[in-house]
N, C-alpha and C positions, 0 to 999 in steps of 0.2 A: 329323375329328369324326364319329362315325356320323351317318348320315340323320336320324334321330329327332333326336336330338340338336340338331340344325342347325335344324332344324323348329321343334324348342321354342325354342330361343335365339331364331327371328326373332319366334316370334308374344311372346314376354317382353317384346322390345322393342316391339314392335309396340303391346299390351296398356300399358305402362309410358310411351308418347309420347302414347297417346290419353287414359290419365288426368292428366297432366300437362295436356294440352290442354284437359281440362276444367276441371282447377284450375284453369287459366288465366284461363279463360272467365267460372270462378266469382268469382274476384277481381277480374275486370273490371267485376263488376255489383254494386256495392259499395251497394245500396240501404240507405237508412235512411229511415222504420223496415222492416224485413228484410218482405218480402210473403210472402203465405200459401204461396204454391208459386209455384217458378221454376224455368224449365228454358232452357238453354242451348242456340241451333240455330247450324245451321252458317252461314257466312256476313255480311255486311254489307250494311246499306242506307244508301246513300248520299241526305244531304240535300244538295240543290245548289237552284239558280235555276229546273231543271225541275221541283222538287216543288208540288204545290198540296194543297188543302185542302178536303174539303165535310161538312157535318154539320147534322143535323137543327137545325130552329130550337130545340127545347127543350134542344140544347147548347150555346146560342151564348156562354153565360159562360167554359165550360170551352175550346172551340175557341178564342175569342177572344182568350183567356190565353195557348196557346198561339202562335198567330198573331203577338200583340204580343211574346212573350217571344223568339221567332225572329229576326222582324224588327227590333227594338230592339236585340237582343244581337249582331247581326251585320250584314251589306250582304246579307243574303240576302233574298228578296221570295217569298213564297209564290203560286201561283199557283190557282187557281178547278179543280182536278181531284182525283180520287179516290187519288191517291198516298198524303195520309194520311185517314182515314176515321173519323168518328163513326157508331158503329151503334146504334143503340136496341135492347136485348135484355131483354125483359121475363122470360126466363127464369131472368137474374141475381136470386137470391133478395133480397138485401142492398141496401136503399136505396143505400149508400155503397158497394159493391160494383164490381168492373171484371175485366175480363179486357184486358188489352196482346198483341197478336202483334206481334212485328217480323218481315216475311222480307226478302229482298233488293229487292223491288218491291213493298210496300207497308206501312204502319204502319194497325193497325186497332185501336180503340179501342171495345170493347163496354160498355155500361152500362144500368143501369134508368133510371138518372136523370142530371141534368147535376153531381150531387153526387158521386157514383162517378166518373163523366167527368172530371172536374175533378182527382181522385186519380190517375187514369192519367197524366193529362198531368203530375201532380209526380215521377210514379215516370219517365217518360220523360224529362222534365225535369234529373234525375240522370244519365241516359246521353250527356248533351251535356258539352263541354269546360265548363270552368268559367267560362272568359272569357265566355261568353252571359251570365253573372251581371251581370258589369260593364260590358258592352257592347264587349268589346277584339277580339272573336273577328275577325279581319281575311282568312281563307281562304274560297277559292270553294265548298270542300265540306268537308262531316263526315261520317265514316263514324261509324255506329251499328250496336252488335254488335246481333245476331238474337236473339231471345230469346221466348219464350212465359210470360206470368204473369197467375197468376189469383190476386186478391187480395181482401181484407175485412177491416174492422176487428173484433178481439176483443169491444172495448166501444162504446157507441153514446154516452157521453159521454166527450170527451176533450178535456182542458181547462187554459190556463193564466191564472194571475190575476195581476193589477199594484193594488198599493195605489199611488194616485196622491195620496192625502189627507196622508199624512205626509210627500213630496215630489212635487213635482208636475212631468211633462212634455209636452213639446209636441205638438201633434196628430201632426205628421208623426212622431215618434217612436212614437206610438200606433201609426200604420199602417204602420210597420217593426215591429213588435213581433206585428202580428195578420200580415203578411207572412212573419214568420216561424213561427208556428201554423202558416198555409196550407201551407206548404213542407214541413211535418213530419206532417201531415193530420190535426192537430187541429182539433174543431170549434166550439172554444168559448172565449171569452174573457170571463173573471169581471173586470168594472171597478169596483174598490173606490172609490164616489166621494165617501164621506163620512167624516168622521172627528173627531176630537178635534181634532186638531192642523188640521182644516184643511176646508172644505166646498167641492165642487170642480165643481158642476153647476148652471147659471143657472136660478132658478125666476122666473118674472117676476111671480107674485103675492106673491113674498117678497123685496123686494129687497136687505134688511139681509142676507139669506146671500151676495149676493156685493159687499155694501158692507163687511161685518163678519167674518164666519164664513169668508171666504176667505182672511182674510190672520192672520198672527200677529205679533204685536210683535219675536218674537227667536227661534231656535233653538238647541236644547242642541248645545255643541259637544263632540266626542269619545265617551267612554263613558257610559253613565247613573249606571256605579258607581261615576264620580270622587267625591271628596270633599275639597273644595267641589265643585259642579256648575258647568262655566262655558256661556255663552251668549255669540253672537257679535254680541246687539245692533241686527241688520238686520231689518227689515220684511220678512216672507217669505209669498209665496202664489201665488195666481190660479184660475181656474176656466175650464171650458168653456162658451162660448155654445152657445145650444141649437141655433144655425146649424150649430158646429163639430160638435156630437155627431151631428144628422144628417148631417152629410159622413162624418163616422167609421163609423156605421153601414150607410148605402149601400158606402162602401167596401171594408165587409169583406163585403157581402151577396157582391160579385164576387169573393171568397175563400171563400166558403161555409162564413164564421165567424160563429156566434151570437154576439151581446154580451150577459151577461147583467149588469145595472144591479147595485149594492149599495148601498142607502141603508140604514145601521145604525140599528138600534133596539130596544129602549130603551136601550140602551149606546152609548159611543163618540158621544156627541150633544154633548160640551162646545162645538163651535164655533156649533151650531146655537143653542144655550142664550146663549152668547154675545150672538148677533144678538136672540134673543126669549128674554130671561128667562124672561117667564111661562111659557113651555115647560116651566122646571124646577119642583122642588118646593118650592125656597126663595122663588122670585122673585127672587134678588139677582144684583146684576150682575157677570157674570163674566167671565175673558177666554179666548179660544181657545188651548189647549195650546199650551205651549211647548217642553213635552219630553215624554217618553215614558211608558208604563204604563196602568195604568187607574184611571178617575177617576170618583168619586162620582155627582158632577151627570150624572143621566139624565133621560129625558122621565120628567116626573110621566102618571099614568093617569088624568087628568080628561077630560072630555070636549072640550075647547079643545086638546089635544093631539093629540086624534084627527082633529080639523078641518085642524088644521095638517098631519098626515101624510096624509091622504086629498087634501088639494089639494096637497100635493106629489107624490103619486104617481098623480094624473090628468095631471100634467105629463111625469112621467118613463113613462108610458105612452104617452104620444103621440108620444116621441123614440125610443123600443125596443119595438120588434116581438118581440121573444125571448115564448114562452110561460112562460118564469120571470121572476120577482122576486126576488133575492135581500135579505132583510129586517136579516139581521145575528143579532141575539140573544144575541151570545158577551158574555163579562164583563161582566154589569151588575149592579152592587153594588148590595145591598137597601137601605144605611144610611139614606138619603133617606127611599125609602118606609115603612121603621119608622117616621119621626117625621114622617110628613106626613098629616097630618089627611085629606086629602082621596083619599089613598092607603089608606087606613085604613077610610075609609067606605066605599069601592071594596071593598072584601075583604068589609066587613060586607053591601051591597046585594048581590053577586053569590054570595053564600054561598060565599066562597074558603076555604082552609083557613091559607094565609099567602103570605108576600113570591112565594115560587116559583109558587103557582098562580096571581097576579096576573099573573106572567109570562107564563104559560100563556094566561090571559085578554087579554092585551094580544096576543100572538102570532096568537092565534085571531080576532080583532078585527080583523085586519088581514086574517089570510088572507080571511075571509070577504067584505070589502070587495073585494079583489083578484082572488075567486074572481069575483063580480057581476061583474067588469069579463073576465072569459073568461081570466084568468091565474092559475100557479101559484106557489107561494112554496118559496125555499130557504132555510134558514138554518143557523147552525153547530148544534154536537150540544147545545147549551145549552138550545136549545129543549125538548129532552127533558124538562126539569126541571119539577116540577108537571104535566106531562101533555102529549103529544104534539099540535098542531093537526089537523086531522082527513085533510086531503089533503098535508100539507106534506112534502117532500125534504129530509133531513138530510144533510148535509154535514158529515163525521166528521173531525174534526182533533183531538182529544183522547185520541190513540189510537185502537183499531177499536172498544172497547167501546159508544160509541155506535149505529156502523152496527149491531153486530150485534143490538142491542136494538132501534132501528127496522125492521131486515129481518125480523126476528123478529114485528114487529106488523104486516107486509106494508105498509113504508111504503117509497119509493123513497130510495137511498142513493146517497151521491159519496164515494169515497175520498178524503181528504187529510190523512194523520195526520204530525202532526211528524215522525214518527220515521223518513218514506221521503220526503215532500213539501213539507218547508219550505225554500225554497231561500234564502233569510236566512241560514241555518245557513250557517258554515264550512264550506268543501270540501276543505283541505287543512291539514295543520299548519304547513306551512311560517311562518316567523314574521314573512315580509314579507307576508302577505294583508291586504288591505283590511280596516279593522273590522267588523266583523259583530254582530247583537245575543249571539251565542255558538253552544251546541249546534255540532254536527259531524254532516256529513249528506256521505259521500261517492259520486261517481257510480257505485262499485259497488255500494252500499246501495241508491241510486234503482233501480237497473238490477234489481236483487234482485226487486223488490216483488211482491208478489200482491195484486191488488185485492178478492180474494174470502176473506174469513176463513176459518178451517178449521171454526170453529163453525157456521157457517153449513151449512145442508141443502140438497140441489141445488136444491132449489124456492125456497129462502129466498135462494139465489144470486142467482136471477134480478132480486132487486129492486137488487141492486148494477149503477147503471147504468155507472160508472166511475170515473175518477180524475184529478186535475189537482193541479198545481205551485203552488205558492202563493207570492208574491214580498210580502213587507212590507217598507217602505222606510226605516224610523225609520234607518238608516246607511249608505243609500243615495241621497246628492244627485243623481246624474246620468245620464244615460243610457247612458256605457261604463258604468258600473259595475252598471248593471241586467243591462245585457248579460252582462259578465262574471260577476255571481251566476248566471244562470238557463243560460249555455250552459257546457259540454254536456250540464247535467242535464234539461233541458227534454229534450233529444235522448233521453235515455236514458228518461225518462219518455214520448215519443211510442210508441218501440217497447214500452213495459211496456203502454199500454193499445190498441197496433194489433195488433201480432204475436203468433200462437199461441204460449200458453206453452210448450208442449214443443218451441219451434223456439228460443228464445230460449239462447244461449251468449255468455256476458261476454267470453271472448276474440276471439271471430268479431267480437262489437259493436265492439271497441275499436280491431281491425283497420280494420275501415270507418268509425269515426269518425274515427281518425287520415289516413286518405283523406280524409271529409267537412270535415277542416280547410280543405283548398283552395277547397274552396265558401264557408264562412265568411269567409275572408280577402276572396276578390272582392266578396263582398256588405259588407264593411266592418263586420262582429261582431265586439266584443272581446270573445273567447272566453277561458275559462280552460284552460291547458293545463299538463296535469299528465300526463301518457302518459307522460315521460321521466323519472319520478319514482319512487324507489325505496320502498317498504313494509317494514314489518317485523313479526315476530311471535316472541313467546317460546314457545316448545313443550318439549315433554319431551325432544325432540332437542337443543336448544340455541336458539339466536337463528336466526330464519330471513330470508330476503331474497328479496323478490321484485318484477318490475315490472310495471307495467299490459300492457305490450306483452311479447310472450312473445319468445324467443331475442334477448334483448338482454343484453350485458356491463355485468356490476356487478363494480366495484371498491371496496374497502373498508379502512378499518382499525380498531384497536379502542382506538388509545391516545387519542383525540381530536383526531389531526391530519387534515389535509385529504385526501380520496384523490386522486391523480393517475394519470395514464398508466400508472405505473410499480407502482402500489399491487397489493395480491393481488388477483385473480380469485375471484369467489364462487361455490362449487361445490357447499357444502353447510353444512349448521347450523354456525352457530358456538358453540362450547361455552363455558358460563359456568361458569368455577370462581374468578371474580374479581371486584371491580366492574371496568367497561367503560365508554369512551364510544365508540360504533359509530359512523362514520361512512362513507358509502356514497353514489355515484352511478353513473349510466348513463353510459357511455364506448361513443365508436365508437374507430375505427382512430386518430383524430387526437387527439380531444378529448372532454371531457366536454359532455353532453350537456343533462342536465338539472341543477336544484338537488341541494344537497346533503343528504341526510337525515341527522338525529342522534339517536342513543339512548342515553340513560346507562343502566346498565343496574347494580341493587343486587344484589351478591351476600349472601345471608342464608342464616340456618338452615331455614329454612322452602321457600325456593325449590324449587319444583315437587313439594312434599310432597302430603299428601291434605287436601283442604277439604271440611265439608258446614257446611251452613245448616238453620236451622229453616225460614225462609220463601225463595224465590226472590226475585232482582230484578226489577222490572216488567220487561215484554218491551222496552219502549221504552227503557228505561235498563240493560242486560245486560251492555253493554261486551262483554270477552271473554268471562263468565261468569264462575261463580266463581273460579273457578281464577286468573282475573285478581288475585284479591286477594295472591295470592304468587308472582308470576311475575317480581317483580325490576325491574318499570317502573312507575314512577308517572304519575298522571294529568296534564292539560295545568295549567298553574296559571290559566288564564283561561275554561274552558269546561268542561263535564260530558259532553257527548256524544260523546267520544270511547272509547275500547275500555278505558282503566282505569278511571276513576270508575261504580262499580255505585250506582243509586237505589233506593231501599225507600218504596214508599207508604205512610206511615204504619202501619207496624208496628215493635213490639219484635224487635230481630234478637241471634240466639245464632248462634257462628260457632264449630267445634270444628277445630281445625288438630293431624294427626297428622304426627310428625315423625318417625316410621316406629321409632325407639329412643330412649332414655333421652339427653338432652344436655343441657348445661349453657346454661339461659338466662339473659342479662342484662337485656336490656330488649327490651320492646314498645311499638312505636310506628305511628301513621297520622294522619292527617288527615282532616278532614269540611271538605264545602264547606258554605257561608254565603252565601246568596243569598235574603232575604226576598220581594223583588219577584220572585221566579220561586216560591215555598213552598216554599225549601228552607232547613230549621235544624237547625244541630250539636246533636247532643245534648247534654243539660246531664252525665252520666256514660258511665264507661266501667268495666265490671268485668273481670278477669282471676282466673280459677281455673285449678287443673293436678291430676296426676294425683290428688295428697290433694285433696278439694274444701275440707278446713275451712284449706286454704292461701289466702288471695285477696289482690289489690290492686285499689284501687277510684282510679279520676282524677277529679276533677273537671276538667271540660273547661271552658278560660276562654272567655268569649262575645265574639265575634267579630264585626268591626264590617263587614266584607266579604272575601267570599270563602273564606279557609280559615279553619280552627280544630284547631291541633296539638296533639296528646296524646301524651304518652311515658310510660309506667311504667319504671323500675327497677327490678327484682326480679335475686335470685340463687336461682335452683329447678336442679333437675334434674327432668327434666318431659320422659316422652312427646308427653303429651296437654296441648293450651290450649286452655280456653274461655272465648270473649271474650262478654259480656252489653251489649246498648247498646242501653239503652231508647228512644225515640222522644220527639222531644221535646214541651215541652207544645202545646196546643193553639195555633195561631195567634191572636195578640193583637187586640182590636178597633184599627181603624183600618189594618191593613197588608193587604196582600193576600190573597186565602183566608181571612179572619177568622173564627175558629170551625173551622176544617177540622185534621185533623193535618196535618203537615206532611213534605214529602219530606226522606230521610236518604238523604245522596252520601257512598259510604268509599270511600278512595283504596287502594293495596298496605300491607299490613300488616306490618311490618319486623321480623324477630324475630333477635336478635341474643345 
C-alpha cells in the first residue's frame, strides 16, 4: 500500500476511534433534563474517603444536600477540604444557573445563588451510581467522568400540580413528590387543597371545615359514565394539620421548591358550603360531593362570604410564604347567582353587567385583599371572563387562547393546557391501563410542547413565565397510581421548561429516559414504562410501525394472530388492500419485550383519497388531521384524545371527499361521540349529496345516552364526489354542564362502501 494511503488510513482509524470515544462519553452523561451546554473532558474524578467539601455559608442548603446524599448513600465520609468546592460567582447571569466543572483533581460548583448550586448538585447526582439513591453503594470509591457543564433554565416557572381534594395522600408522599420535582430541577409545587369532594387544610377559626368538609360519606366506584353509578359506601377523607403543612413547607425550602396553595373560589366550594351552608346562595344543608364533575353550589357574593374567605386566607398566608396564592376561579356555574337576591343586588349596587362581571368583582375583591397582604393571585383562565383582575396571573388550561389574551394585556401567564399538560389523561392505548378520566396524552406529545404560543410577539412572549403538569385525582386513589400517571411525563415536562428549545430531540430524550429508569427503580417510583411498545400510523404508503426507542426489532402479523419470535420482521409500510388486524411487538433475540400492539384496519373506497373541510378541527383535538377521517382506523371506544377522533367547537361542518374517479357507492357510515358532561353532543342530522346536487340522503341521528351515536346511510349512487353536511347540535340545555353554549362535535372514521 502506498505511503500516503497508509497515513490516510491510520488518520481515519484515529479519527473514528476519537469520534467513538466522544460518543461513548456523551452516552455516559445521560442527564435529565438536558443541560444548556455540556462538554466531556478526559479523565475521571475518584470519589473516596480522601475527598472533602468546602462551601460558603450562603450555599449550605445545596452543599448539605450533596454531603448527606453521598454519606447516606454509601459508606463514604467527606472531610473538610476543597476537593469539592462551592464558589459564589456573581458573573453568572441567571439566579438559577450554575457551572459544574469536574476534573481529575477537583469538583467545582459555581453559582450566583444557593438555588443555582442546588441544581448543579442535582446534575452531579445523576453522574453517581443509582445505588446511592437507595443507600446500597458498598464500594470504597466511585469514578465520576470529567465534564464541564454550563446550565440555566429556559423558564422561571417550572411546576407540577397535585389535587389532594378528590383523593388524599399522606405527608410522607407529599415530600416524596417534592423530592422528585427537585431532582428534575422543577421549582414549584401547586398544592390543590380544596374541592367539592373534600377540604384538606386545617383552618382553626372554622373547625367544621375539619369536622365536616374534610370527609365525604362515600366515593364513586368506577367510571362516572356508568349507568347506574355505583358507590363504595365508605366514609373517606382527611386533612393536613397546620403543623404538618409547616413541616412540608420547610421541607420544600430545603429542596428549593416553592409551594403555591390553591383555595378554590367561587366554584368547587361544595365541601366548604356543606360545613357552613350560609356561604351558599340557598342556605340549604348540602353534602360533601360524592361523585365527580361541576356543581352548582358555589360561594355567594355576600359580605359574609368574603369575611369567611379573608379569615381563611389569613391563616393560609401564615403557613405559606409564597408570593402567589392560587384562588381557582374555574368552573363556577352561575345558575344560583342568577336566582339569588343578594347576588342580583350586588350586581345592581356595583353597576355590573351580568354574572360574569360579578365573578370578576369576586376575584378582584379577593385580589385586592391579598395584594394588601403583599401577595399576588394566580387563577385558572376563567378569571378572564367579565374582565381580568388588575394584577392577576393567568393559568391557561382550556387551550392557549386564555394565555394569548392575558399576555397581550401584559399579564403574566403560566401554560398548562389540557392538550399537553393534563397527566390524568391516558398515556397509552393499552387495554390494561388503569381507569382514567379520559383523553389521551402521550409522552411524545408532552415533550413536543412549546409553552410560547406562536400568536405572541417577542415582547408579549416575555409574559409567559413557564408551564406545569397537572394531576387531577378523580380516578387516582393511591400514591402508586399518582406515580404511574406522572412518570415519565413529569420528566418530559421538566425538559420542556428547563432545556433550550433548539437542543430538544425526542429520540435522544427517550434514550436518556431508558437509562434513567434505573434511578427511578432505586427510588421506588412506580413509573409507566411504554418504551418497548409499538406505535402505528396510516399513511399514503400503507400502515407504518415504529418504536419509541430506535434500532429495535418489530415483528408483526396481519391476520390477528399473536406475533412470535418467528413472525415477519417489520421493515417497510404494510400495504392496505383489504381489512387487516395488525398485531406487532418489540422483540430481542430471545423474547417479546413489550406489550402487543393491535390495530384493526377498515378497507373502504375513500381510504387515502382527497378530503377537505369548511373549517379545521380544534388544535387541541386535531387527531391525525382531516386525513384521519378516511385512514381506515376507528377511534377509541372510550376516549376522544386519540389520533382518530376529530373535535369541532360549536360549528356547522361540511366535508368533501374526492374519490378520484367515479365509483359505485352503496353506503356511508360514521359515528359521533356523546359525552354531555364534557360539552360533547352528537348532531341531530347528517346530510349526504353527490355529483348531482339534487340527489341527496338525510339521516336522523338517534339520541345516544352515553359515548356513541352511530349513523349509516344506505345509498346506491355512482359518483366521484361525496358532500357531507353536519350541523352542530342545539345549544346545551339548562341544567347540563356548559348550558347555553354551543356543544362540541366529535367525528370518527367516515367509511365509504
